[in-house]
C-alpha positions as CSV (number, residue, x, y, z in Angstrom):
1,X,3.9,73.1,33.4
2,X,5.7,70.1,34.9
3,X,9.5,70.4,34.6
4,X,11.6,67.2,34.1
5,X,13.6,65.8,37.1
6,X,17.3,66.4,37.4
7,X,19.8,63.7,36.4
8,X,22.1,62.3,39.1
9,X,25.3,63.0,37.2
10,X,26.7,62.8,33.6
11,X,27.3,59.1,33.6
12,X,23.7,58.5,34.8
13,X,22.4,60.9,32.1
14,X,24.5,59.1,29.5
15,X,22.9,55.8,30.5
16,X,19.4,57.2,30.0
17,X,20.5,58.7,26.6
18,X,22.0,55.3,25.6
19,X,18.7,53.6,26.3
20,X,17.0,56.1,24.0
21,X,19.5,55.2,21.3
22,X,18.9,51.5,21.8
23,X,15.3,52.0,20.8
24,X,16.4,53.5,17.4
25,X,17.7,51.8,14.3
26,X,20.9,53.1,12.9
27,X,22.0,52.2,9.4
28,X,25.6,51.5,10.5
29,X,27.7,51.2,13.7
30,X,28.3,54.9,14.6
31,X,31.4,56.6,15.8
32,X,30.6,58.3,19.1
33,X,32.4,61.6,19.7
34,X,32.2,63.3,23.1
35,X,32.7,67.0,23.3
36,X,35.3,67.6,26.0
37,X,35.1,67.8,28.7
38,X,31.6,67.3,30.1
39,X,30.3,65.4,27.1
40,X,32.8,62.6,27.3
41,X,31.3,60.8,30.4
42,X,27.9,60.9,28.6
43,X,29.4,59.7,25.4
44,X,31.1,56.8,27.1
45,X,27.8,55.3,28.2
46,X,26.4,55.6,24.7
47,X,29.4,53.9,23.1
48,X,29.3,51.2,25.7
49,X,25.6,50.5,25.1
50,X,25.9,50.5,21.3
51,X,29.2,48.6,21.1
52,X,30.5,51.5,19.2
53,X,34.0,53.2,19.1
54,X,34.5,56.2,21.3
55,X,36.6,59.3,20.6
56,X,36.6,63.1,21.1
57,X,36.0,66.1,19.0
58,X,37.7,69.2,20.4
59,X,35.3,72.2,20.5
60,X,35.7,75.4,22.6
61,X,33.0,77.8,23.5
62,X,33.8,81.5,23.1
63,X,32.2,83.3,26.1
64,X,31.3,87.0,26.3
65,X,34.0,89.2,27.8
66,X,32.3,89.9,31.1
67,X,30.0,86.9,31.1
68,X,32.0,83.9,30.1
69,X,29.1,81.5,30.6
70,X,27.2,83.2,27.8
71,X,28.3,81.6,24.5
72,X,28.8,84.2,21.7
73,X,30.5,81.7,19.4
74,X,32.5,78.5,19.3
75,X,35.4,76.9,17.5
76,X,36.2,73.3,16.6
77,X,39.0,71.3,15.1
78,X,39.4,71.9,11.4
79,X,39.3,75.6,11.6
80,X,35.5,75.9,12.1
81,X,34.3,79.1,13.7
82,X,30.7,79.9,14.7
83,X,29.8,83.5,15.4
84,X,27.0,84.6,17.7
85,X,25.2,86.6,15.0
86,X,24.3,83.3,13.4
87,X,22.6,82.1,16.5
88,X,20.5,85.1,17.4
89,X,22.4,85.8,20.7
90,X,23.5,89.5,20.5
91,X,26.2,90.6,22.8
92,X,27.5,93.7,21.2
93,X,31.1,92.3,21.0
94,X,33.2,94.0,18.3
95,X,35.0,92.1,15.6
96,X,38.3,93.0,17.2
97,X,37.2,91.8,20.6
98,X,35.8,88.6,19.1
99,X,39.1,87.9,17.3
100,X,41.0,88.3,20.6
101,X,38.7,85.9,22.4
102,X,39.1,83.5,19.4
103,X,42.9,83.5,19.7
104,X,42.7,82.7,23.4
105,X,40.3,79.8,22.9
106,X,42.5,78.4,20.0
107,X,45.4,78.1,22.5
108,X,43.2,75.9,24.8
109,X,41.8,74.0,21.8
110,X,45.3,73.1,20.6
111,X,46.4,72.2,24.2
112,X,43.5,69.8,24.5
113,X,44.2,68.2,21.2
114,X,47.7,67.5,22.3
115,X,46.5,66.1,25.7
116,X,43.6,64.0,24.4
117,X,44.9,62.9,21.1
118,X,48.4,61.8,22.4
119,X,49.0,58.4,21.0
120,X,45.6,58.3,19.2
121,X,45.2,58.2,15.5
122,X,43.7,61.2,13.7
123,X,39.9,61.1,13.4
124,X,38.7,59.5,10.2
125,X,35.1,60.6,9.6
126,X,34.6,60.2,5.9
127,X,31.3,58.4,5.1
128,X,30.7,57.5,8.7
129,X,27.6,57.8,10.9
130,X,28.7,60.2,13.8
131,X,27.0,60.7,17.1
132,X,28.1,64.0,18.7
133,X,27.5,64.1,22.4
134,X,27.5,66.9,25.0
135,X,26.2,67.0,28.6
136,X,23.7,69.7,27.7
137,X,23.0,72.4,25.2
138,X,22.4,75.9,26.5
139,X,22.7,78.1,23.4
140,X,23.7,75.3,21.0
141,X,26.6,77.2,19.5
142,X,29.2,74.6,20.6
143,X,27.3,71.7,19.2
144,X,26.7,73.8,16.0
145,X,30.4,74.2,15.6
146,X,30.9,70.4,16.1
147,X,28.3,69.5,13.5
148,X,29.9,71.8,11.0
149,X,33.3,70.4,11.7
150,X,32.1,66.8,11.2
151,X,30.2,67.8,8.1
152,X,33.3,69.4,6.6
153,X,35.2,66.1,7.3
154,X,32.8,64.2,5.1
155,X,30.6,62.4,7.6
156,X,27.7,60.5,6.0
157,X,25.2,61.2,8.8
158,X,25.4,63.3,11.9
159,X,23.3,62.8,15.1
160,X,23.6,65.4,17.8
161,X,22.7,64.2,21.3
162,X,22.4,65.6,24.8
163,X,20.4,64.7,27.9
164,X,19.0,68.2,28.2
165,X,18.8,71.4,26.0
166,X,17.1,74.7,25.8
167,X,14.3,75.2,23.3
168,X,16.5,77.7,21.4
169,X,19.4,75.2,21.2
170,X,17.0,72.5,19.9
171,X,15.8,74.8,17.1
172,X,19.4,75.8,16.2
173,X,21.0,72.3,16.2
174,X,18.0,70.6,14.6
175,X,18.5,72.7,11.5
176,X,22.2,71.7,11.2
177,X,22.3,68.0,12.2
178,X,20.7,65.1,10.3
179,X,19.1,64.0,13.6
180,X,18.8,65.4,17.1
181,X,18.2,63.3,20.3
182,X,17.5,65.3,23.4
183,X,15.7,63.7,26.4
184,X,14.5,67.0,28.0
185,X,13.9,70.5,26.5
186,X,12.4,72.4,29.5
187,X,10.6,75.6,28.8
188,X,12.6,77.4,31.6
189,X,16.3,76.9,31.1
190,X,19.0,78.9,32.9
191,X,22.0,76.6,32.7
192,X,23.0,73.0,32.0
193,X,24.1,72.5,35.6
194,X,20.6,73.1,37.0
195,X,19.5,69.8,35.5
196,X,22.1,67.7,37.4
197,X,22.3,66.9,41.0
198,X,26.1,66.5,40.7
199,X,27.8,68.7,38.1
200,X,31.4,69.0,39.1
201,X,33.9,70.0,36.4
202,X,35.1,67.0,34.4
203,X,38.9,66.9,34.5
204,X,41.5,66.1,31.8
205,X,42.4,63.0,33.8
206,X,38.8,61.7,33.7
207,X,38.6,62.4,30.0
208,X,41.8,60.4,29.3
209,X,40.6,57.6,31.6
210,X,37.3,57.3,29.8
211,X,39.0,57.4,26.4
212,X,41.3,54.6,27.5
213,X,38.4,52.5,28.8
214,X,36.5,53.3,25.5
215,X,39.4,51.9,23.5
216,X,38.9,48.6,25.3
217,X,35.1,48.3,24.6
218,X,34.1,45.5,22.3
219,X,32.8,47.0,19.1
220,X,30.8,45.6,16.2
221,X,32.2,46.2,12.7
222,X,29.0,45.6,10.8
223,X,25.6,47.2,10.6
224,X,23.3,46.3,13.5
225,X,19.7,46.9,14.5
226,X,19.4,48.9,17.7
């Protein structure tokens, strides 16, 4: 089976994802939320194309003790916790070990909230259309935590979006979000980075720069056809 080509980088992938959004019709101007850090460059391109406001939703993956790239859960702002049993990924991690990992990730989540939300107003999601964006979905647990956090905050409609995702992640997230937009869901999926030519770690400085640029984007305050 033919496998999709790789994206150049996150901004390029975001541009392609934005084009797919432009072909859709949304009932209202969305609020675009990037999942730091890698989702923010992708989200910026979508916000720019849709003339929509850009912000971040802090979410942290909880990795397996000896295999941190394997997501066994995730946490998001608002006290949302997703455990691996809910996703079908079984790692044999005890409750005590999971709680220890959870405490560690909460420290980083709180740090990022201070760094990224400094000087920014608190998120107001009530009755809004929200687009949640990441650079890729491997297991889907991080996006699932984000969807639940936004749902708990009263969003009217939630669209999860990523340039690439595993078939397992697609199945998981599709059942939680109102809509899911993924450009590629290859049958053989090892890691998000394999679908990018350039996949360097996004830095805090880059996230803050993109958020600052996003705050200067012209936005439309009324419903618009896309």
